C-alpha positions in Angstrom: -0.7 -7.7 88.9 -3.9 -5.7 88.2 -1.9 -2.8 86.8 0.6 -5.1 85.0 -2.0 -7.0 83.0 -3.6 -4.0 81.3 -0.1 -2.6 80.5 1.0 -5.9 78.8 -2.3 -6.0 76.9 -1.8 -2.4 75.7 1.8 -3.3 74.5 0.5 -6.4 72.7 -2.2 -4.5 71.0 0.2 -1.8 69.8 2.5 -4.4 68.3 -0.2 -5.7 66.1 -2.0 -2.5 65.4 -0.6 -2.1 61.9 -2.5 0.2 59.6 -5.3 -1.5 57.7 -5.0 -1.4 53.9 -6.4 -2.8 50.7 -5.3 -2.1 47.1 -7.9 -0.6 44.8 -8.2 -0.3 41.0 -6.0 2.5 39.8 -3.3 2.1 42.5 0.4 2.0 41.5 2.7 0.0 43.7 6.5 0.4 43.4 8.6 -2.2 45.2 12.4 -2.4 45.4 15.1 -4.1 47.4 18.1 -6.5 47.2 17.6 -9.6 45.1 19.2 -13.0 44.8 19.2 -15.0 41.6 19.8 -18.7 42.5 20.0 -20.8 39.3 19.0 -24.5 39.2 21.3 -25.0 36.2 22.3 -27.9 34.0 23.9 -28.1 30.6 23.9 -30.4 27.6 26.7 -31.5 27.2 27.6 -31.3 30.8 30.3 -28.6 30.7 29.1 -25.6 32.7 27.3 -24.5 35.8 25.9 -21.0 36.7 26.6 -19.5 40.1 24.3 -17.3 42.2 24.1 -13.6 41.5 23.1 -10.8 43.8 21.7 -7.4 42.6 19.0 -4.8 43.1 15.4 -5.5 42.0 12.6 -3.1 41.3 9.0 -3.6 40.2 6.0 -1.5 39.3 2.4 -2.7 39.5 -0.7 -1.1 38.2 -3.9 -2.4 39.7 -6.4 -2.9 36.9 -8.9 -4.3 39.4 -9.2 -4.4 43.2 -7.8 -8.0 43.1 -5.7 -8.0 39.9 -2.5 -6.1 39.1 -0.1 -6.0 36.1 3.5 -6.0 37.2 6.7 -5.1 35.3 9.8 -6.5 37.0 13.2 -5.1 36.4 16.6 -4.9 38.0 20.1 -3.6 37.8 22.3 -6.1 35.9 23.0 -9.4 37.7 26.5 -10.9 37.3 27.1 -14.7 37.4 30.3 -16.7 37.5 30.4 -19.7 35.1 32.2 -22.8 36.4 33.1 -25.9 34.5 31.4 -29.2 35.2 31.8 -32.7 33.7 34.9 -32.8 31.5 35.6 -29.2 32.5 35.1 -29.7 36.3 37.4 -27.4 38.2 37.9 -24.9 35.4 36.9 -21.3 35.7 34.9 -20.8 32.5 34.2 -17.0 32.9 31.2 -14.8 33.7 28.2 -13.0 32.3 25.8 -10.3 33.1 22.1 -10.3 32.4 18.9 -8.3 32.6 15.6 -10.2 33.2 12.6 -7.9 32.5 9.4 -9.8 33.3 5.7 -8.9 32.8 3.2 -10.6 35.1 -0.4 -10.6 35.9 -0.9 -11.0 39.7 -4.0 -12.0 41.7 -4.4 -10.4 45.2 -6.9 -12.5 47.3 -8.8 -10.8 50.1 -7.2 -12.5 53.1 -6.5 -9.8 55.7 -6.3 -6.1 56.0 -2.8 -6.5 57.6 -1.4 -9.1 55.3 -1.7 -9.1 51.5 -0.5 -12.1 49.6 -0.3 -12.3 45.8 0.4 -14.9 43.1 1.0 -14.4 39.4 2.2 -15.7 36.1 3.8 -13.9 33.2 6.5 -13.7 30.5 10.3 -13.2 30.9 12.8 -12.0 28.4 16.4 -12.3 29.6 19.3 -10.5 27.8 22.8 -11.7 28.3 25.8 -9.3 27.8 29.4 -8.7 28.8 30.3 -12.3 28.5 33.9 -12.9 29.6 36.1 -16.0 29.6 38.9 -17.0 31.9 42.3 -18.0 30.5 41.8 -21.4 32.2 39.1 -22.2 29.6 41.3 -21.7 26.6 44.1 -23.8 28.2 41.7 -26.6 29.1 40.5 -26.7 25.5 44.0 -26.7 24.0 44.2 -23.1 22.8 45.5 -19.7 23.7 42.4 -17.4 23.4 38.7 -18.1 24.0 35.4 -16.3 23.4 31.9 -16.9 24.8 28.5 -15.7 23.6 25.1 -16.5 25.2 21.8 -16.3 23.3 18.8 -14.3 24.8 16.0 -16.3 26.4 12.2 -16.2 26.4 10.1 -18.1 28.9 7.3 -18.3 31.5 7.7 -16.8 35.0 5.7 -17.5 38.2 5.6 -15.3 41.3 4.4 -15.6 44.9 4.8 -12.8 47.4 3.2 -10.7 50.1 3.0 -7.1 51.5 2.6 -6.1 55.1 1.6 -2.5 55.8 4.1 -0.4 57.8 2.4 3.0 57.7 0.4 5.0 55.1 1.4 4.1 51.6 4.5 2.1 52.8 4.7 -1.7 53.0 7.3 -4.3 53.7 7.4 -6.7 50.8 8.9 -10.1 49.9 8.6 -12.0 46.6 9.9 -15.1 44.9 9.9 -15.8 41.2 10.6 -19.0 39.3 11.8 -18.2 35.8 12.2 -20.4 32.8 15.6 -19.3 31.3 17.3 -21.3 28.6 20.3 -20.2 26.6 22.8 -21.5 24.1 26.4 -20.9 24.9 28.9 -20.8 22.0 32.5 -21.2 22.9 35.3 -20.3 20.4 38.9 -21.1 20.9 41.5 -19.4 18.8 38.6 -18.1 16.6 37.1 -21.5 15.9 33.9 -22.9 17.4 34.9 -25.4 20.1 31.6 -26.1 21.8 27.9 -25.3 21.5 26.2 -25.9 24.9 22.5 -25.8 25.7 22.2 -24.4 29.3 19.0 -24.5 31.4 19.4 -21.9 34.1 15.8 -21.9 35.5 16.5 -19.7 38.6 14.6 -18.9 41.7 14.7 -15.2 42.3 14.2 -13.8 45.8 13.6 -10.1 46.8 12.9 -8.4 50.0 12.4 -4.7 50.5 9.8 -2.0 50.7 7.0 -0.7 48.5 5.2 2.5 48.1 1.6 3.0 46.9 0.5 5.9 44.8 
């Protein structure tokens, strides 16, 4: 037992002996990884719901102070299926893609040299494109062809996340954003406007991955 105890202690210490780190003014942090966009959607009138979308997120942060960073969040385009609700329940409406560039100011409290949380608030601009409709939509609305357009969105975004050091200049990172995204959907059937729908998407966005400090 006298030999086993020091051995177990050495293993335990090595498991927790992550490199100490702290961000400083002038540092640049680039984070990237898979991301999930999970809408908490509702529409007025109640005609459409927005499904989850999966993509690849990336962000770049410049530390303007030891405890304050300015972050630009980007991503590859996210694609979402649009499903009918209410009077259109069970109808495949179509799909859309979007890009959600977001600029945030984050605060990095001094908590631990082995765990760095951060919280932030900022501004989001979401661009919708490649809107497509399903033939089911035109049939449900009594026509033969349909068209869909979504307006771009501006809103407030909030973030919470953390970094854990893995080795020099490399961290494991996880973040969650809540984004205010509202759009107006205009549906045309056989060339005539059939519906104008206000859609609140308001998603939670989750990303895990790695980050590099420069």
